[in-house]
C-alpha positions as CSV (number, residue, x, y, z in Angstrom):
1,M,-9.2,42.9,-8.9
2,S,-11.2,39.8,-9.9
3,A,-10.5,38.0,-13.1
4,Q,-13.5,37.0,-15.5
5,F,-13.6,35.8,-18.8
6,F,-15.0,37.6,-22.0
7,E,-14.4,37.5,-26.0
8,T,-13.7,39.5,-28.3
9,A,-16.9,40.2,-30.6
10,P,-18.5,40.4,-32.8
11,G,-17.7,36.8,-34.3
12,P,-18.9,33.1,-34.6
13,D,-17.2,31.4,-31.5
14,D,-15.3,29.2,-33.3
15,L,-13.8,32.4,-34.9
16,A,-13.0,34.9,-31.9
17,E,-10.0,34.6,-29.7
18,P,-10.6,34.0,-26.0
19,I,-9.6,36.7,-24.0
20,V,-9.5,36.7,-20.2
21,H,-9.0,39.4,-17.8
22,T,-6.4,38.4,-14.8
23,S,-4.9,40.0,-11.9
24,Y,-2.1,41.8,-14.2
25,G,-4.2,42.4,-17.2
26,D,-6.0,40.8,-20.2
27,V,-4.9,37.8,-22.0
28,R,-5.8,36.1,-25.0
29,G,-5.8,32.9,-26.4
30,M,-6.5,30.5,-28.9
31,R,-8.7,27.7,-29.7
32,Q,-7.9,23.8,-30.0
33,G,-10.8,21.9,-30.7
34,S,-12.7,21.8,-28.0
35,V,-10.0,23.2,-25.4
36,L,-9.2,27.0,-25.1
37,V,-5.1,27.7,-24.9
38,W,-3.4,30.3,-23.5
39,R,0.4,30.1,-23.7
40,S,3.4,31.9,-21.3
41,I,0.9,33.7,-19.3
42,P,3.5,35.9,-16.9
43,Y,2.7,34.9,-12.7
44,A,6.0,36.7,-11.8
45,A,8.2,39.2,-13.3
46,A,11.1,38.7,-15.0
47,P,14.2,37.6,-12.4
48,T,16.8,40.0,-14.0
49,G,19.7,42.4,-13.2
50,T,19.1,42.7,-9.0
51,A,16.3,39.9,-8.7
52,R,18.4,37.2,-10.5
53,F,18.6,35.4,-7.5
54,A,15.7,36.8,-5.4
55,P,12.6,35.2,-5.1
56,P,9.8,36.2,-7.8
57,Q,7.9,39.4,-7.6
58,P,4.8,40.2,-9.3
59,P,5.0,41.2,-12.7
60,P,4.0,43.9,-14.0
61,S,0.4,45.0,-15.2
62,W,-0.2,46.0,-18.6
63,A,-2.6,47.7,-21.0
64,G,-4.2,46.1,-23.4
65,V,-4.6,42.9,-24.4
66,R,-1.3,40.7,-24.3
67,D,-1.3,37.7,-26.8
68,C,-0.7,34.2,-25.1
69,T,-0.7,32.3,-27.8
70,A,2.7,31.2,-28.5
71,F,5.4,30.0,-26.0
72,G,8.0,32.5,-24.2
73,Q,11.7,32.3,-23.0
74,I,12.3,28.7,-21.1
75,A,14.9,28.7,-18.1
76,P,18.2,28.7,-19.1
77,Q,20.0,25.3,-19.6
78,T,22.2,23.3,-21.1
79,M,20.4,21.4,-23.8
80,G,21.2,17.6,-24.1
81,N,19.3,14.5,-25.4
82,M,18.0,13.2,-22.3
83,V,14.8,16.2,-22.5
84,P,13.9,16.8,-25.7
85,V,13.5,20.6,-26.1
86,D,12.3,22.1,-29.2
87,S,14.8,23.7,-30.7
88,Q,13.4,26.6,-31.3
89,L,12.7,27.7,-28.2
90,K,14.8,30.6,-27.0
91,M,16.0,30.9,-23.6
92,G,16.2,33.6,-20.9
93,E,15.4,34.9,-17.7
94,D,11.7,35.8,-18.8
95,C,10.6,32.2,-17.9
96,L,8.5,32.8,-14.8
97,W,5.5,32.0,-16.6
98,L,2.1,29.6,-17.0
99,N,0.4,27.7,-19.9
100,V,-3.2,26.8,-19.5
101,W,-5.9,24.7,-21.2
102,S,-9.6,25.1,-20.4
103,P,-12.6,22.7,-21.9
104,Q,-14.9,25.4,-24.0
105,H,-18.5,25.3,-22.4
106,D,-21.2,25.4,-25.3
107,S,-21.3,29.2,-25.0
108,G,-17.6,29.7,-25.7
109,A,-16.5,30.4,-22.3
110,P,-13.9,28.0,-20.4
111,G,-14.8,25.8,-18.5
112,G,-17.9,26.7,-17.0
113,G,-17.2,30.0,-14.8
114,A,-19.7,32.8,-14.5
115,E,-22.1,31.2,-17.4
116,T,-23.0,27.9,-15.8
117,G,-21.9,28.7,-12.0
118,E,-19.5,25.4,-12.5
119,S,-15.7,25.1,-12.1
120,R,-13.7,22.2,-12.9
121,P,-10.9,20.3,-11.1
122,V,-7.3,22.3,-11.7
123,M,-4.3,20.0,-12.0
124,V,-1.3,21.8,-11.9
125,W,2.2,20.4,-13.6
126,L,5.4,20.4,-12.8
127,H,7.3,19.4,-15.1
128,G,11.2,17.0,-14.6
129,G,14.5,17.6,-15.9
130,A,17.2,16.7,-12.9
131,Y,16.4,20.3,-11.5
132,C,18.4,21.4,-14.3
133,L,16.6,20.7,-17.4
134,G,13.2,21.0,-19.4
135,T,10.1,23.3,-20.0
136,A,6.6,23.2,-19.7
137,A,6.7,24.2,-23.2
138,Q,7.4,20.4,-24.5
139,D,5.0,18.5,-26.5
140,I,4.7,15.8,-24.5
141,Y,3.5,18.2,-21.2
142,D,0.3,19.5,-24.2
143,G,-2.5,19.3,-22.0
144,R,-5.2,19.1,-24.3
145,K,-6.0,15.6,-24.4
146,L,-6.2,15.6,-20.3
147,A,-8.3,18.5,-20.3
148,A,-10.7,17.5,-23.0
149,T,-10.9,14.1,-21.5
150,G,-11.8,14.7,-17.7
151,D,-13.3,18.5,-18.2
152,V,-10.2,19.7,-15.9
153,V,-8.6,22.9,-16.5
154,V,-4.8,21.7,-16.8
155,V,-1.7,24.4,-15.9
156,G,1.6,23.5,-16.7
157,V,4.1,25.8,-14.8
158,N,7.5,26.9,-16.1
159,Y,10.2,27.5,-13.4
160,R,13.8,28.5,-12.5
161,L,16.6,25.8,-13.2
162,G,19.9,24.6,-12.7
163,A,22.5,27.3,-11.5
164,L,19.3,29.7,-11.6
165,G,16.6,28.0,-9.8
166,F,18.1,24.9,-7.8
167,L,21.9,25.8,-7.0
168,D,21.6,27.5,-3.2
169,L,24.0,30.4,-3.5
170,S,23.0,31.6,-0.5
171,S,26.7,31.3,1.4
172,L,27.8,33.4,-0.7
173,G,26.0,36.4,0.4
174,D,22.7,38.3,1.2
175,D,21.9,38.0,-2.8
176,F,21.3,35.1,-2.8
177,V,17.7,32.8,-2.0
178,P,17.9,29.5,-2.0
179,N,15.7,27.0,-3.4
180,L,14.2,29.6,-5.8
181,G,13.1,26.8,-8.2
182,L,10.2,25.9,-5.5
183,H,9.5,30.1,-4.6
184,D,8.6,30.1,-8.4
185,Q,6.3,27.0,-7.8
186,I,4.7,28.5,-5.2
187,A,4.2,31.6,-6.8
188,A,2.4,29.8,-9.6
189,L,-0.2,28.1,-7.5
190,E,-0.6,31.7,-6.1
191,W,-1.1,33.1,-9.1
192,V,-3.8,29.8,-9.9
193,R,-5.4,30.5,-6.5
194,D,-6.2,34.4,-7.6
195,N,-6.8,33.6,-11.2
196,I,-8.0,30.2,-12.3
197,A,-12.0,30.7,-11.7
198,A,-11.3,33.1,-14.7
199,F,-10.3,30.2,-16.9
200,G,-13.5,28.1,-15.2
201,G,-11.4,26.3,-12.7
202,D,-11.9,25.7,-8.8
203,P,-9.2,27.4,-7.0
204,G,-11.0,25.6,-4.0
205,N,-10.0,22.1,-5.9
206,V,-6.1,21.9,-7.3
207,T,-3.9,18.6,-7.8
208,L,-0.2,19.1,-7.7
209,F,1.2,16.6,-10.3
210,G,5.0,16.2,-11.6
211,E,7.4,13.7,-12.7
212,S,11.1,13.2,-11.7
213,S,12.4,16.1,-9.9
214,G,9.2,18.0,-10.5
215,A,7.8,15.1,-8.7
216,G,11.1,15.7,-6.0
217,C,9.3,19.5,-5.9
218,V,5.7,18.0,-5.0
219,T,6.9,16.0,-2.3
220,A,9.1,19.1,-0.7
221,L,6.1,21.1,-0.7
222,L,3.7,18.6,0.8
223,T,6.6,19.3,3.2
224,S,6.5,23.5,3.1
225,P,4.4,25.4,5.1
226,R,4.8,28.0,3.0
227,A,2.5,25.8,0.7
228,T,-0.4,25.1,2.9
229,G,-3.8,25.4,1.0
230,L,-2.2,25.8,-2.1
231,F,-2.8,22.8,-3.2
232,H,-5.4,19.7,-2.2
233,K,-4.0,16.4,-3.7
234,A,-1.2,15.2,-4.8
235,I,0.6,13.5,-7.3
236,A,4.2,12.5,-7.6
237,Q,5.3,10.1,-10.3
238,S,8.9,8.7,-9.7
239,P,10.0,11.8,-7.2
240,P,13.6,11.6,-5.8
241,A,12.2,12.4,-2.5
242,T,15.1,11.7,-0.5
243,T,17.4,13.9,-3.0
244,V,17.4,17.2,-0.7
245,F,20.9,19.2,0.0
246,G,21.9,20.4,3.9
247,Q,23.6,23.9,3.9
248,E,26.9,22.3,4.1
249,R,26.4,20.4,0.9
250,A,25.3,23.3,-1.3
251,A,28.0,25.7,0.6
252,T,30.5,23.0,-1.4
253,V,28.7,23.1,-4.5
254,A,28.5,26.9,-4.4
255,R,32.1,27.3,-3.9
256,R,32.9,24.6,-7.4
257,F,30.8,26.8,-8.8
258,L,32.4,30.0,-8.4
259,E,35.3,28.2,-9.2
260,L,34.4,27.4,-12.6
261,M,32.9,30.8,-12.9
262,E,36.6,32.0,-12.4
263,L,35.5,34.1,-9.5
264,P,36.4,34.3,-6.0
265,A,34.0,34.4,-3.4
266,S,34.8,38.1,-2.7
267,R,33.8,39.1,-6.0
268,A,31.0,36.6,-6.3
269,K,27.8,39.3,-6.4
270,E,29.3,40.0,-10.4
271,L,26.8,36.7,-10.9
272,L,24.1,39.2,-10.6
273,E,25.4,41.0,-14.0
274,C,27.2,38.2,-15.8
275,P,26.5,37.0,-19.1
276,L,24.0,34.5,-18.9
277,D,25.5,32.3,-21.7
278,R,28.5,32.2,-19.2
279,I,26.6,31.0,-16.1
280,V,25.0,28.3,-18.7
281,A,28.4,26.7,-19.4
282,A,29.7,26.9,-16.0
283,A,26.2,25.1,-14.8
284,G,26.3,22.9,-17.5
285,V,29.8,21.3,-16.5
286,L,28.8,21.2,-12.5
287,L,25.9,19.4,-14.0
288,D,27.8,16.3,-15.2
289,E,31.3,16.3,-12.6
290,I,29.3,16.0,-9.5
291,P,27.4,13.1,-10.3
292,L,30.6,11.5,-12.4
293,K,32.6,11.9,-9.4
294,E,29.7,11.5,-6.9
295,P,27.5,8.8,-8.3
296,G,24.3,9.3,-6.8
297,R,24.3,12.6,-6.2
298,L,22.9,16.0,-8.6
299,A,24.2,19.5,-8.3
300,A,21.3,21.0,-8.6
301,A,18.5,20.1,-5.9
302,P,16.1,21.6,-3.3
303,V,18.0,22.7,-0.5
304,V,17.4,22.8,3.7
305,D,17.0,26.9,4.0
306,G,14.8,26.7,7.1
307,D,12.4,28.8,4.9
308,L,10.5,27.0,2.7
309,L,11.9,23.7,3.9
310,S,12.8,23.8,7.9
311,T,14.5,20.4,7.8
312,Y,14.6,17.4,5.3
313,P,11.2,16.5,3.5
314,I,11.8,12.8,4.1
315,D,12.0,14.0,7.7
316,R,8.9,15.7,8.6
317,F,6.5,13.2,6.6
318,Q,8.1,10.4,8.7
319,H,7.4,12.7,11.0
320,G,3.7,13.0,10.6
321,R,4.1,16.6,9.4
322,S,3.2,15.9,5.8
323,H,0.4,18.1,4.3
324,R,-3.2,16.5,5.2
325,V,-3.8,15.7,1.1
326,P,-4.9,12.8,-0.8
327,L,-2.0,11.4,-2.5
328,I,-1.0,9.2,-4.9
329,I,3.2,8.1,-5.4
330,G,4.6,5.5,-7.5
331,T,7.5,4.5,-9.8
332,N,8.3,3.0,-13.0
333,K,9.9,-0.8,-13.2
334,D,13.1,0.0,-15.2
335,E,13.7,3.5,-14.0
336,A,17.4,3.6,-14.7
337,S,17.4,1.8,-17.8
338,L,17.1,5.2,-20.0
339,F,20.2,6.3,-18.0
340,R,22.3,4.0,-19.5
341,V,20.9,3.8,-23.4
342,F,21.6,7.5,-22.8
343,R,24.8,7.0,-21.2
344,S,23.8,9.9,-18.7
345,P,26.0,10.3,-15.5
346,I,22.7,11.5,-13.5
347,M,22.3,8.1,-12.2
348,P,24.9,5.6,-11.7
349,V,23.9,2.2,-13.9
350,T,27.5,0.0,-13.3
351,P,29.1,-1.7,-10.8
352,D,31.7,0.0,-10.1
353,A,29.5,3.4,-9.9
354,V,27.0,2.3,-7.6
355,N,29.7,0.8,-5.2
356,A,30.8,4.3,-5.0
357,M,27.8,5.5,-4.2
358,L,27.5,3.2,-1.7
359,R,30.9,4.2,-0.1
360,D,29.6,7.6,-0.3
361,V,26.1,6.7,1.4
362,A,28.3,4.9,4.1
363,A,31.0,7.7,5.0
364,N,27.9,10.5,5.2
365,H,25.1,8.8,7.1
366,P,26.8,7.0,10.5
367,E,23.6,5.1,10.8
368,M,24.7,3.4,8.4
369,S,27.0,0.9,10.0
370,P,29.0,-1.8,7.4
371,E,26.5,-4.8,8.7
372,R,23.5,-2.3,7.3
373,I,25.2,-1.8,3.9
374,A,25.8,-5.8,3.6
375,E,22.3,-6.1,4.7
376,I,21.1,-4.0,1.9
377,T,23.3,-5.0,-0.7
378,S,22.1,-8.5,-0.5
379,A,18.9,-7.8,-2.1
380,Y,21.0,-7.8,-5.5
381,P,22.8,-10.8,-5.8
382,D,23.8,-9.9,-9.1
383,L,25.5,-6.6,-8.0
384,T,28.3,-6.9,-10.0
385,K,26.5,-7.1,-13.2
386,T,25.0,-4.3,-15.0
387,R,21.1,-5.5,-14.8
388,G,22.1,-5.6,-10.8
389,A,23.4,-2.2,-10.4
390,M,20.5,-0.6,-12.2
391,A,17.9,-2.5,-9.7
392,M,20.1,-0.9,-7.1
393,S,20.1,2.5,-8.2
394,T,16.7,2.3,-9.1
395,D,15.6,1.7,-5.7
396,A,18.5,4.2,-4.4
397,A,17.2,7.2,-6.2
398,F,13.2,6.3,-6.6
399,R,11.9,3.4,-5.5
400,M,12.6,3.2,-1.8
401,P,12.2,6.7,-1.5
402,A,8.5,6.5,-2.2
403,H,8.3,3.9,-0.3
404,W,9.2,5.6,2.2
405,V,6.8,8.9,1.6
406,A,4.2,6.6,1.2
407,D,4.8,4.4,4.5
408,A,4.6,7.9,6.1
409,H,1.9,9.5,4.7
410,A,-0.4,7.0,4.8
411,Q,-0.7,7.2,8.6
412,H,-2.8,9.9,8.4
413,S,-4.0,10.8,4.8
414,P,-5.5,8.6,2.0
415,T,-2.7,7.6,-0.4
416,W,-2.7,5.4,-3.2
417,M,0.8,3.5,-4.4
418,Y,1.4,2.0,-8.0
419,R,3.9,0.8,-10.1
420,F,4.5,1.5,-13.9
421,D,5.1,-1.5,-15.5
422,Y,4.1,-1.7,-19.1
423,A,6.6,-1.2,-21.9
424,T,5.5,-1.5,-25.8
425,P,7.4,-4.2,-28.0
426,M,10.3,-1.9,-29.1
427,L,10.9,-0.5,-25.1
428,R,11.1,-4.2,-25.0
429,A,13.3,-4.8,-27.3
430,A,15.4,-2.1,-26.8
431,R,15.8,-3.2,-23.0
432,V,14.9,0.2,-21.9
433,G,11.3,-1.5,-20.7
434,A,9.1,0.9,-18.2
435,G,12.3,3.4,-17.8
436,H,12.1,6.3,-16.4
437,A,9.8,8.7,-17.7
438,T,7.9,6.5,-20.2
439,E,5.0,6.7,-18.3
440,L,4.6,10.7,-19.2
441,P,2.7,9.9,-22.9
442,Y,0.1,7.6,-21.2
443,V,-0.7,10.5,-18.4
444,F,-1.1,13.1,-21.2
445,G,-2.4,10.9,-23.7
446,N,0.7,12.5,-26.0
447,F,2.1,9.8,-28.4
448,G,3.8,11.0,-31.2
449,T,2.4,10.0,-34.9
450,F,3.5,6.2,-36.3
451,N,6.3,7.5,-38.2
452,H,7.7,9.8,-35.8
453,D,7.1,7.7,-32.5
454,P,10.1,4.9,-32.0
455,T,7.8,3.3,-29.3
456,F,5.7,2.0,-31.4
457,W,8.0,0.8,-34.4
458,L,7.2,-2.9,-33.3
459,G,3.6,-2.1,-33.0
460,G,1.5,-1.8,-29.7
461,R,-0.1,1.0,-30.2
462,K,-3.7,-0.3,-29.8
463,V,-2.5,-1.9,-25.6
464,A,-1.1,1.7,-25.2
465,M,-3.8,3.4,-25.8
466,E,-5.9,1.2,-23.7
467,V,-3.4,1.4,-20.9
468,S,-3.4,5.3,-21.2
469,G,-6.8,5.7,-21.5
470,R,-7.0,3.9,-17.8
471,M,-3.8,5.9,-16.1
472,M,-5.8,9.2,-17.3
473,R,-9.2,8.9,-16.0
474,R,-7.7,7.5,-12.4
475,W,-5.7,10.4,-12.2
476,L,-8.6,12.5,-13.8
477,A,-11.0,10.8,-11.4
478,F,-8.4,11.5,-8.3
479,A,-8.3,15.2,-9.5
480,A,-12.3,15.4,-9.5
481,H,-13.2,13.4,-6.3
482,S,-9.9,12.6,-4.5
483,V,-10.6,8.6,-5.5
484,P,-8.5,7.7,-8.5
485,A,-11.2,5.0,-9.6
486,A,-10.8,4.6,-13.5
487,L,-15.2,4.4,-13.9
488,D,-15.3,1.6,-16.4
489,G,-15.0,-1.0,-14.5
490,S,-11.1,-1.5,-14.5
491,K,-9.2,-2.9,-11.3
492,H,-10.5,-1.4,-7.6
493,W,-7.2,0.3,-6.3
494,P,-7.0,-0.4,-2.8
495,P,-5.6,2.4,-0.6
496,Y,-1.6,2.1,0.6
497,R,-1.5,1.0,3.7
498,L,1.5,0.3,5.9
499,A,0.4,-3.4,6.8
500,A,0.0,-4.5,3.3
501,R,1.4,-1.6,1.0
502,T,-1.6,-2.8,-1.3
503,T,0.1,-1.7,-4.8
504,L,-1.4,-1.3,-8.4
505,V,0.6,-2.4,-10.9
506,I,0.1,-0.4,-14.2
507,D,0.6,-3.2,-17.5
508,T,-1.4,-4.9,-20.2
509,A,-3.9,-5.7,-17.9
510,D,-3.9,-3.7,-14.2
511,R,-3.5,-5.5,-10.8
512,V,-3.0,-5.0,-7.3
513,V,-0.4,-6.6,-5.5
514,D,0.0,-6.6,-1.8
515,D,4.1,-5.5,-1.2
516,P,5.2,-6.7,-4.0
517,D,8.3,-5.0,-3.2
518,R,8.9,-6.8,0.0
519,E,12.1,-8.1,0.3
520,L,13.7,-4.1,-0.4
521,H,11.7,-3.2,2.8
522,S,13.7,-5.9,4.6
523,A,16.6,-5.2,2.7
524,W,16.8,-1.5,3.5
525,G,14.3,-1.0,6.4
526,E,12.5,1.7,7.2
527,Q,14.9,4.0,8.2
528,A,15.7,6.5,4.9
529,V,18.6,7.0,3.1
530,G,19.2,10.0,1.2
531,F,21.8,12.0,-0.7
532,S,21.9,15.0,1.4
């Protein structure tokens, strides 16, 4: 059944509601300026009951027109101040949906579609949140400005998180499948392949992009055979690319989760029927407990399952087994600062925590000799101070994993590396700088109002808008033409090559620097170190 666009009639274009026919039924969206918007279109059935820990299944078809103008349920999670989520949003297991933003053609149709024979590039977003927080319904991920600025179709994917999405319970029995969040994302990409043409998008030109754990999913899917052909370009913003568990590690976490649920292993199947709030509460304890006890580790993460991930993604990158697609990858200058401000245990930011992390890495990696640990720490002369600890944490979790991926991927596919250095006067004064996730409003063009956005309490909006404009144009050009050229006279961004490691430093004025992290490469070496 092919998907197609039509509108309600009669009525002028500025009042008519856009309706699209998808594989499962008709969906009604709404107009927001020059962009047509659909919210919470189901790409899979609600994973409830016996399907709670199973891969996603197609949604049931529906008769009539389904209203897709409001957000549906968001993935169950323990709310915290690290990820701002509208308190009016409701949690629930019917959370496998996606949003679509499509530029409106003069005729009123989305994009070009059948009206013009044209189709738009598609950008599919995977939100971050340490694999346990967040939703595609967050205001920061509204794709309207990106769609309108670049004449692209933007898709935001909601997927399972935490205990229901990235806690591997397969060691407890056949009712449990690992990497459910990744399974969900693949199902969403398959929905895009089969349906996005009706929204004006080109299913043959899909860019998968994400930030933090969303970027970790991007790097994982770049090595998963199941994702072959589902996207044609990728952007990974601050990916924790080496934070992937082995099955032994996953089984240890699963046993601890059962203890928190007060269930013996023989009764693990009761998790299929447990009240959702009980699972969320136990997961919340686990998600805080593990990084406190084992700095540098997360409780929930992708796992080597022999199916979606046959081995560690970083190993597949370094053996030349990643998908042959163009890639933009990079990090923010001060990744760890935000975790210090929010006192989040997710990243170690004190000297004691970082030293504990190093001991753990050495204990779990036989190749990490005391000499190599000493060589790495030599790059951080102020490691006994908070500043040095945060630098080490940034590099271990984000900077070096991104470089290891880029070094390997650039051997066979066009690759571009960036470092986001820009910070407003307020963020500099607050000692946040270019902290983790601070690039997000620049990519989406979604800044708050002056009174409600503390980012600009000390000014800097004009410069920030200029930085955002360049960044959006580069990301959009990459989605359209596979080359991140700003097309406005901005600094040329050369591809990344192992010999030079050319990097675009994004700041008040962009600049191109060869190997800005040369000392780190010398200290850490080429052999990836992960938190497996």
